[in-house]
C-alpha positions in Angstrom: -4.6 53.6 71.6 -6.1 53.7 68.1 -9.4 55.0 69.3 -8.3 58.5 68.5 -8.4 57.6 64.8 -12.2 57.3 65.0 -12.3 61.1 64.8 -11.1 60.8 61.2 -13.8 58.4 60.0 -15.5 61.0 57.7 -12.2 62.0 56.1 -11.2 58.3 55.6 -14.6 57.6 54.1 -14.1 60.6 51.7 -10.7 59.3 50.7 -12.2 55.9 49.9 -15.1 57.5 48.0 -12.8 59.8 46.0 -10.2 57.2 45.1 -12.8 54.7 44.1 -14.5 57.3 41.9 -11.2 58.2 40.1 -10.5 54.6 39.4 -14.0 53.9 38.2 -14.0 57.0 35.9 -10.8 55.6 34.3 -12.7 52.5 33.2 -15.3 54.7 31.4 -12.7 57.0 29.8 -10.9 53.9 28.5 -14.1 52.8 26.7 -15.0 56.1 25.2 -11.7 57.9 24.7 -9.2 55.0 24.7 -7.4 56.7 27.6 -5.6 55.0 29.1 -5.1 52.9 26.0 -6.8 49.5 26.1 -5.1 46.3 25.1 -8.0 45.7 22.7 -10.1 48.7 21.4 -13.7 48.6 22.4 -15.0 49.4 18.9 -18.8 50.1 18.6 -20.2 51.6 21.8 -23.8 51.3 20.9 -24.2 48.2 23.0 -23.8 47.1 26.6 -20.1 48.3 26.6 -21.3 51.8 25.8 -23.9 51.8 28.5 -21.3 50.5 30.9 -18.9 53.3 29.9 -21.6 55.9 30.4 -22.5 54.6 33.8 -18.8 54.5 34.8 -18.2 58.1 33.7 -21.4 59.8 34.9 -21.7 57.6 38.1 -18.0 58.0 38.8 -18.2 61.8 38.6 -21.3 61.9 40.8 -19.5 59.7 43.4 -16.4 61.8 43.1 -18.4 65.0 43.9 -20.3 63.3 46.6 -23.6 64.2 44.9 -26.5 61.8 45.3 -24.0 59.4 46.7 -26.3 56.8 48.2 -28.7 56.3 45.2 -25.8 56.4 42.7 -23.7 54.0 44.7 -26.7 51.6 45.0 -27.1 51.7 41.2 -23.4 51.2 40.6 -23.3 48.3 43.1 -25.9 46.5 41.1 -24.2 47.4 37.9 -20.9 45.9 39.1 -22.7 42.7 40.3 -24.3 42.3 36.9 -21.1 43.1 35.1 -19.3 40.4 37.1 -21.8 37.7 36.5 -22.3 38.5 32.8 -18.7 39.3 31.7 -16.3 37.7 34.2 -17.8 34.7 35.9 -18.5 32.7 32.7 -14.8 32.8 31.9 -13.6 31.1 35.1 -14.7 30.4 38.6 -11.9 32.2 40.3 -12.0 36.1 40.2 -8.2 36.3 39.8 -8.4 34.2 36.7 -11.4 35.8 35.1 -10.2 39.3 35.8 -13.3 40.2 37.8 -11.6 41.1 41.1 -12.0 44.8 40.4 -15.7 44.4 39.7 -16.2 42.6 43.0 -14.3 45.2 44.9 -16.2 48.1 43.2 -19.4 46.3 44.0 -18.7 46.0 47.7 -17.2 49.5 48.0 -20.4 50.9 46.4 -22.5 48.8 48.7 -20.6 50.3 51.7 -21.1 53.8 50.3 -24.8 53.1 50.0 -24.9 52.3 53.7 -22.3 54.8 55.0 -23.0 57.8 52.9 -20.3 60.1 51.3 -18.2 61.1 54.3 -16.5 64.5 54.3 -15.9 66.9 51.4 -19.2 65.9 49.6 -21.8 68.1 47.9 -24.4 66.0 49.6 -23.4 67.6 52.9 -24.4 71.0 51.5 -27.9 69.9 50.5 
């Protein structure tokens, strides 16, 4: 009955890729442009926070466009794993308490994109 949905896998993968990228870019724009406004301003960006913001914006745009999807997703997957263990895990064991659940989800979505590729509507498909 639901086997007919398999024909839409490339489009569903593209929707996952695009929505993930838009949410990821938002984290970078919050750091650099305070949009959307953060609870606490990030201040000096000449540190790991600035590097994170740059990765979030540049990597997010590349994922959004579906350009170099697999290598970029691989880098972002590792970045999210490091971010979780450096910034979130020391605060509390449970991700819901240490506010690291988004980092974990981003990590595994990027891992999936590394393996699955960009799906439909990607510039990688034109190369």
